[in-house]
LOMI-207508 format. One record per residue (C-alpha): residue number from 1; residue in one letter; chain; x, y, z. Coordinates in steps of 0.5 Angstrom, whole numbers. Layout:
BEGIN
> NUM|A|A|X|Y|Z
...
***
This chain:
BEGIN
> 1|M|A|68|210|-5
> 2|S|A|67|203|-5
> 3|K|A|61|199|-6
> 4|R|A|61|196|2
> 5|G|A|56|201|6
> 6|A|A|56|206|0
> 7|V|A|51|211|-1
> 8|E|A|51|215|-8
> 9|E|A|48|222|-7
> 10|V|A|43|223|-12
> 11|P|A|42|231|-15
> 12|A|A|35|233|-13
> 13|M|A|30|233|-18
> 14|E|A|29|241|-20
> 15|S|A|23|243|-18
> 16|T|A|20|247|-23
> 17|N|A|15|250|-19
> 18|D|A|20|253|-13
> 19|Q|A|26|255|-15
> 20|Q|A|30|254|-9
> 21|P|A|38|253|-8
> 22|E|A|39|245|-9
> 23|Q|A|40|243|-3
> 24|K|A|44|236|-1
> 25|E|A|42|231|4
> 26|P|A|47|229|9
> 27|A|A|50|222|7
> 28|L|A|49|216|11
> 29|T|A|55|213|15
> 30|T|A|55|205|14
> 31|D|A|54|206|22
> 32|E|A|47|209|20
> 33|V|A|44|204|15
> 34|S|A|46|198|20
> 35|T|A|41|202|26
> 36|Q|A|36|202|21
> 37|P|A|30|197|21
> 38|E|A|29|196|13
> 39|A|A|37|194|14
> 40|T|A|36|188|18
> 41|A|A|31|185|13
> 42|L|A|36|185|8
> 43|V|A|41|182|11
> 44|P|A|40|175|8
> 45|A|A|39|176|1
> 46|P|A|40|181|-4
> 47|A|A|35|186|-3
> 48|E|A|32|191|-10
> 49|P|A|33|198|-9
> 50|E|A|29|203|-4
> 51|V|A|28|209|-6
> 52|I|A|29|213|1
> 53|E|A|26|221|0
> 54|G|A|29|221|-7
> 55|V|A|35|217|-5
> 56|V|A|37|210|-8
> 57|I|A|41|205|-3
> 58|E|A|44|199|-6
> 59|I|A|46|194|1
> 60|E|A|49|188|-2
> 61|P|A|50|181|3
> 62|P|A|55|183|9
> 63|E|A|61|178|8
> 64|A|A|63|173|13
> 65|P|A|69|177|17
> 66|K|A|76|176|15
> 67|D|A|77|173|23
> 68|H|A|72|167|22
> 69|P|A|73|162|18
> 70|P|A|68|158|15
> 71|Q|A|64|153|19
> 72|K|A|66|146|17
> 73|E|A|61|140|15
> 74|K|A|60|135|21
> 75|P|A|63|128|19
> 76|Y|A|55|124|19
> 77|W|A|59|118|15
> 78|L|A|62|116|21
> 79|L|A|55|114|24
> 80|I|A|54|109|18
> 81|P|A|59|103|20
> 82|F|A|57|104|27
> 83|T|A|50|103|24
> 84|I|A|51|96|21
> 85|F|A|56|94|28
> 86|C|A|49|95|32
> 87|C|A|45|91|27
> 88|L|A|49|85|26
> 89|V|A|49|85|34
> 90|F|A|42|85|34
> 91|V|A|42|79|28
> 92|A|A|46|76|32
> 93|V|A|43|75|39
> 94|S|A|36|74|35
> 95|S|A|39|68|32
> 96|L|A|43|65|39
> 97|L|A|38|67|43
> 98|P|A|33|61|42
> 99|L|A|39|56|41
> 100|L|A|42|59|48
> 101|T|A|34|58|51
> 102|P|A|32|50|52
> 103|S|A|27|47|49
> 104|A|A|24|40|48
> 105|T|A|20|37|43
> 106|V|A|16|31|45
> 107|T|A|12|26|40
> 108|I|A|6|23|43
> 109|I|A|4|17|40
> 110|P|A|-3|15|42
> 111|V|A|-7|9|42
> 112|E|A|-10|6|36
> 113|R|A|-15|1|36
> 114|S|A|-18|-4|30
> 115|I|A|-26|-6|30
> 116|T|A|-29|-11|26
> 117|T|A|-37|-13|27
> 118|T|A|-42|-17|23
> 119|A|A|-49|-15|22
> 120|T|A|-56|-16|17
> 121|I|A|-57|-9|14
> 122|E|A|-64|-8|9
> 123|A|A|-62|-4|2
> 124|P|A|-66|-3|-4
> 125|G|A|-64|-9|-9
> 126|R|A|-66|-13|-15
> 127|A|A|-65|-20|-18
> 128|L|A|-61|-20|-24
> 129|L|A|-62|-25|-29
> 130|S|A|-57|-32|-28
> 131|L|A|-52|-34|-34
> 132|T|A|-49|-41|-35
> 133|L|A|-41|-41|-38
> 134|M|A|-38|-47|-40
> 135|Q|A|-31|-48|-41
> 136|S|A|-25|-55|-42
> 137|A|A|-18|-54|-41
> 138|S|A|-12|-60|-41
> 139|V|A|-7|-61|-36
> 140|P|A|-1|-65|-35
> 141|A|A|-2|-71|-31
> 142|T|A|3|-70|-25
> 143|G|A|3|-76|-21
> 144|K|A|9|-82|-21
> 145|R|A|9|-88|-20
> 146|H|A|14|-93|-21
> 147|Q|A|13|-100|-24
> 148|D|A|18|-106|-23
> 149|A|A|19|-112|-28
> 150|I|A|13|-116|-27
> 151|R|A|12|-124|-29
> 152|A|A|8|-127|-35
> 153|I|A|3|-132|-32
> 154|G|A|-1|-137|-36
> 155|T|A|-3|-144|-34
> 156|I|A|-1|-151|-35
> 157|T|A|-5|-157|-37
> 158|F|A|-3|-164|-35
> 159|Y|A|-6|-170|-38
> 160|N|A|-5|-177|-34
> 161|G|A|-5|-184|-39
> 162|L|A|-5|-188|-33
> 163|F|A|-12|-192|-30
> 164|T|A|-9|-189|-23
> 165|S|A|-9|-181|-21
> 166|Q|A|-3|-177|-21
> 167|T|A|0|-172|-16
> 168|I|A|5|-167|-19
> 169|T|A|8|-162|-14
> 170|A|A|7|-154|-14
> 171|G|A|14|-151|-16
> 172|T|A|15|-156|-22
> 173|I|A|20|-153|-27
> 174|F|A|18|-152|-34
> 175|T|A|22|-150|-40
> 176|A|A|20|-147|-46
> 177|S|A|22|-148|-53
> 178|N|A|25|-140|-53
> 179|G|A|29|-143|-46
> 180|V|A|25|-138|-41
> 181|Q|A|23|-142|-35
> 182|I|A|16|-144|-33
> 183|I|A|15|-146|-26
> 184|T|A|8|-148|-23
> 185|D|A|5|-144|-17
> 186|Q|A|0|-151|-14
> 187|P|A|0|-158|-13
> 188|A|A|-4|-161|-20
> 189|V|A|-8|-168|-17
> 190|I|A|-9|-171|-25
> 191|P|A|-15|-176|-24
> 192|A|A|-14|-184|-28
> 193|G|A|-14|-184|-35
> 194|N|A|-19|-189|-39
> 195|P|A|-16|-189|-46
> 196|P|A|-16|-187|-50
> 197|S|A|-19|-182|-46
> 198|Y|A|-15|-179|-41
> 199|G|A|-15|-175|-34
> 200|Q|A|-13|-168|-34
> 201|V|A|-12|-162|-29
> 202|T|A|-10|-155|-31
> 203|V|A|-7|-150|-26
> 204|S|A|-4|-143|-26
> 205|A|A|4|-141|-27
> 206|H|A|9|-136|-28
> 207|A|A|15|-134|-32
> 208|I|A|21|-135|-27
> 209|I|A|24|-128|-30
> 210|P|A|20|-122|-30
> 211|G|A|19|-118|-36
> 212|P|A|17|-119|-43
> 213|Q|A|21|-125|-45
> 214|G|A|16|-129|-41
> 215|N|A|10|-128|-46
> 216|I|A|11|-135|-48
> 217|Q|A|6|-136|-55
> 218|A|A|2|-142|-53
> 219|F|A|4|-150|-54
> 220|A|A|12|-146|-53
> 221|I|A|11|-152|-47
> 222|N|A|9|-159|-51
> 223|T|A|12|-165|-46
> 224|A|A|12|-171|-43
> 225|C|A|15|-169|-36
> 226|C|A|13|-171|-28
> 227|A|A|11|-178|-28
> 228|T|A|10|-184|-32
> 229|S|A|4|-182|-37
> 230|V|A|4|-176|-35
> 231|L|A|4|-170|-42
> 232|A|A|5|-162|-39
> 233|K|A|3|-157|-44
> 234|N|A|1|-149|-44
> 235|T|A|-5|-149|-49
> 236|E|A|-6|-141|-48
> 237|A|A|1|-136|-48
> 238|F|A|2|-133|-42
> 239|T|A|2|-125|-42
> 240|G|A|3|-119|-37
> 241|G|A|11|-120|-37
> 242|Q|A|15|-113|-36
> 243|N|A|21|-109|-35
> 244|A|A|21|-104|-30
> 245|R|A|18|-98|-32
> 246|D|A|16|-90|-30
> 247|Y|A|9|-87|-31
> 248|L|A|4|-82|-29
> 249|V|A|-2|-82|-27
> 250|V|A|-8|-77|-26
> 251|T|A|-8|-74|-19
> 252|K|A|-13|-70|-15
> 253|A|A|-9|-64|-16
> 254|D|A|-9|-64|-23
> 255|I|A|-16|-64|-24
> 256|A|A|-17|-59|-17
> 257|S|A|-11|-54|-22
> 258|A|A|-14|-55|-29
> 259|E|A|-21|-54|-25
> 260|A|A|-19|-47|-22
> 261|T|A|-16|-45|-28
> 262|I|A|-22|-45|-31
> 263|T|A|-27|-43|-26
> 264|A|A|-23|-36|-25
> 265|I|A|-23|-35|-33
> 266|L|A|-31|-36|-32
> 267|G|A|-32|-33|-26
> 268|K|A|-29|-26|-29
> 269|S|A|-33|-27|-35
> 270|E|A|-40|-29|-32
> 271|R|A|-38|-22|-27
> 272|A|A|-37|-17|-33
> 273|A|A|-44|-20|-35
> 274|L|A|-47|-19|-29
> 275|E|A|-44|-12|-28
> 276|A|A|-46|-10|-35
> 277|Q|A|-54|-11|-32
> 278|L|A|-52|-6|-26
> 279|N|A|-55|2|-26
> 280|I|A|-51|7|-24
> 281|G|A|-50|8|-16
> 282|E|A|-51|0|-16
> 283|G|A|-47|-5|-13
> 284|L|A|-46|-12|-14
> 285|V|A|-47|-19|-10
> 286|T|A|-45|-25|-13
> 287|P|A|-48|-32|-9
> 288|P|A|-43|-38|-10
> 289|C|A|-45|-40|-16
> 290|S|A|-47|-48|-18
> 291|K|A|-42|-52|-23
> 292|K|A|-41|-59|-26
> 293|V|A|-33|-62|-26
> 294|Q|A|-32|-67|-31
> 295|S|A|-25|-70|-33
> 296|D|A|-23|-75|-39
> 297|H|A|-19|-79|-34
> 298|K|A|-20|-81|-27
> 299|I|A|-15|-80|-22
> 300|G|A|-11|-85|-21
> 301|V|A|-10|-88|-28
> 302|E|A|-4|-87|-32
> 303|A|A|-5|-82|-37
> 304|A|A|-1|-76|-39
> 305|E|A|-5|-71|-39
> 306|V|A|-12|-70|-38
> 307|T|A|-17|-66|-39
> 308|V|A|-22|-62|-35
> 309|S|A|-29|-59|-37
> 310|V|A|-33|-54|-33
> 311|S|A|-40|-52|-33
> 312|Q|A|-42|-46|-28
> 313|T|A|-48|-42|-27
> 314|C|A|-48|-35|-22
> 315|S|A|-52|-31|-21
> 316|G|A|-53|-23|-18
> 317|I|A|-56|-19|-14
> 318|A|A|-56|-11|-15
> 319|Y|A|-56|-7|-9
> 320|L|A|-56|2|-7
> 321|A|A|-48|2|-5
> 322|N|A|-50|9|-2
> 323|V|A|-55|7|3
> 324|L|A|-50|0|5
> 325|H|A|-44|4|6
> 326|Q|A|-49|10|10
> 327|N|A|-52|4|14
> 328|A|A|-45|1|15
> 329|T|A|-43|7|17
> 330|Q|A|-48|8|23
> 331|L|A|-47|2|25
> 332|L|A|-39|2|26
> 333|Q|A|-41|9|30
> 334|Q|A|-45|6|35
> 335|E|A|-40|0|35
> 336|A|A|-34|5|37
> 337|I|A|-38|9|42
> 338|Q|A|-40|3|45
> 339|R|A|-32|-1|46
> 340|L|A|-28|6|46
> 341|G|A|-32|11|48
> 342|T|A|-32|19|45
> 343|G|A|-24|20|45
> 344|Y|A|-23|16|39
> 345|N|A|-23|18|32
> 346|L|A|-23|15|26
> 347|I|A|-18|14|21
> 348|G|A|-19|14|13
> 349|D|A|-26|10|11
> 350|L|A|-29|4|14
> 351|Q|A|-28|-3|9
> 352|V|A|-35|-7|8
> 353|H|A|-35|-13|5
> 354|V|A|-40|-17|3
> 355|L|A|-42|-23|6
> 356|T|A|-48|-27|3
> 357|A|A|-55|-22|0
> 358|S|A|-62|-25|-2
> 359|I|A|-68|-22|-4
> 360|T|A|-73|-22|2
> 361|D|A|-79|-17|-1
> 362|H|A|-78|-18|-9
> 363|T|A|-85|-13|-9
> 364|K|A|-81|-8|-6
> 365|G|A|-75|-9|-8
> 366|I|A|-71|-11|-1
> 367|A|A|-65|-14|-1
> 368|T|A|-63|-17|6
> 369|I|A|-55|-17|7
> 370|A|A|-50|-19|11
> 371|I|A|-44|-15|11
> 372|Q|A|-36|-15|15
> 373|V|A|-35|-8|17
> 374|D|A|-27|-6|19
> 375|A|A|-24|0|21
> 376|T|A|-18|3|25
> 377|Y|A|-19|8|30
> 378|V|A|-14|13|34
> 379|Y|A|-14|17|40
> 380|Q|A|-15|25|39
> 381|L|A|-11|30|44
> 382|S|A|-14|37|44
> 383|Q|A|-10|43|44
> 384|A|A|-13|44|51
> 385|Q|A|-10|37|53
> 386|K|A|-3|38|49
> 387|Q|A|-2|44|54
> 388|H|A|-4|41|60
> 389|I|A|1|36|58
> 390|T|A|7|40|58
> 391|H|A|5|44|65
> 392|L|A|6|36|67
> 393|I|A|12|34|64
> 394|A|A|16|41|65
> 395|G|A|22|39|70
> 396|K|A|22|33|69
> 397|T|A|26|28|66
> 398|K|A|25|23|60
> 399|Q|A|23|17|65
> 400|Q|A|20|21|69
> 401|A|A|15|24|63
> 402|L|A|14|18|59
> 403|T|A|12|15|66
> 404|T|A|7|21|67
> 405|L|A|5|20|60
> 406|L|A|3|13|60
> 407|Q|A|-2|13|65
> 408|L|A|-5|18|61
> 409|P|A|-11|15|57
> 410|G|A|-11|14|49
> 411|L|A|-3|14|50
> 412|Q|A|1|8|48
> 413|G|A|8|12|48
> 414|A|A|13|18|47
> 415|L|A|20|20|44
> 416|F|A|23|26|47
> 417|T|A|27|30|43
> 418|I|A|31|36|47
> 419|K|A|36|41|44
> 420|G|A|43|40|47
> 421|N|A|41|33|49
> 422|A|A|40|35|56
> 423|A|A|37|30|61
> 424|T|A|31|35|63
> 425|L|A|25|38|60
> 426|P|A|25|45|61
> 427|D|A|21|48|67
> 428|D|A|18|53|61
> 429|P|A|12|49|59
> 430|G|A|11|54|53
> 431|R|A|19|52|51
> 432|I|A|16|44|50
> 433|T|A|12|43|44
> 434|I|A|8|37|43
> 435|A|A|7|33|36
> 436|V|A|2|27|35
> 437|V|A|6|22|30
> 438|K|A|1|21|25
> 439|S|A|-3|15|23
> 440|S|A|-2|13|16
***
């Protein structure tokens, strides 16, 4: 008998007490087994053998009907390309949507204002020990001069041997022993002589040709001339004759140049010496130094170079820098509010320049310092103002938007960047971004 729905008959166990004849249980058919409740629970999985009133039943899982083939798996892999396609469509739409939606960036140029103010501020201070330094320097002379050739000059003495006076006209020419011609500059009125004595007179004269050759020696002219009993002599040499030349002289700029060079060197040395006296947190004010300037050649004197000496005495005042800066900041804030109002903020840090300083109270150590404060302020836009601007200019052309912006306080210009190079700003204020030019 086949195993499918088979029921094995097991001989009944003989009872030791009853010697009854052997009884056989009627065999269960397959249909009868299937109608039993226990058989229903045994279909999904192999069941362990059960003993029913001495009968062992083995039931195997039912086989699939031969007229119904096994069910095939569904092709879920076909969903993968569809899923990828949907993702790509989503990414493309997400990327293109901002590009297709109108947007604009408006760069605001805020107004900047510079403030300069001066004031006198008190701060703790003390006087430093003064210093005196001296130094010399030589610089080339730069003044250029040209000198034409110069005629030699001298005198001619006339002697008269007559008893009457005689006159020799100006411009009388004499020739010296070396051939140089000399001419008188003025008439010579010679008094009468009284032999053996001669009347005499001396007049000025010069060489006709300029140059050193006119520098004749004494008595190079010693000759009778011009009239009866008249003798002419140059009792002294002619001098001053020179050729043309270019030469250098000392100028005011030469001395000033040397003075500036020396003063710069002395200033650095003296400032370093004064700074060495400062304590931590102190600033230094150096009042104008006193100095003396001397030179070995005066202005206009011919020289190849000039040596300048400078003696300089400097003093200093030390002050608490943080106190001065705090006072200057408060002063500037008050000045900015008065001039600009409250809509402006300081750019960077203020610049404090010390002009003069003096110790006004030596006992308490108080310095009075004159300062100049420079600062730059820029108009600030709040987030609420930026949102208000987007509503004002939404849907307007660039020119209309610019006109609107220039009517607002604190704005001096704007730049518009619209996607797609459109002529009109988006109607939606949320698509307009406001940027502000940052000052350096």
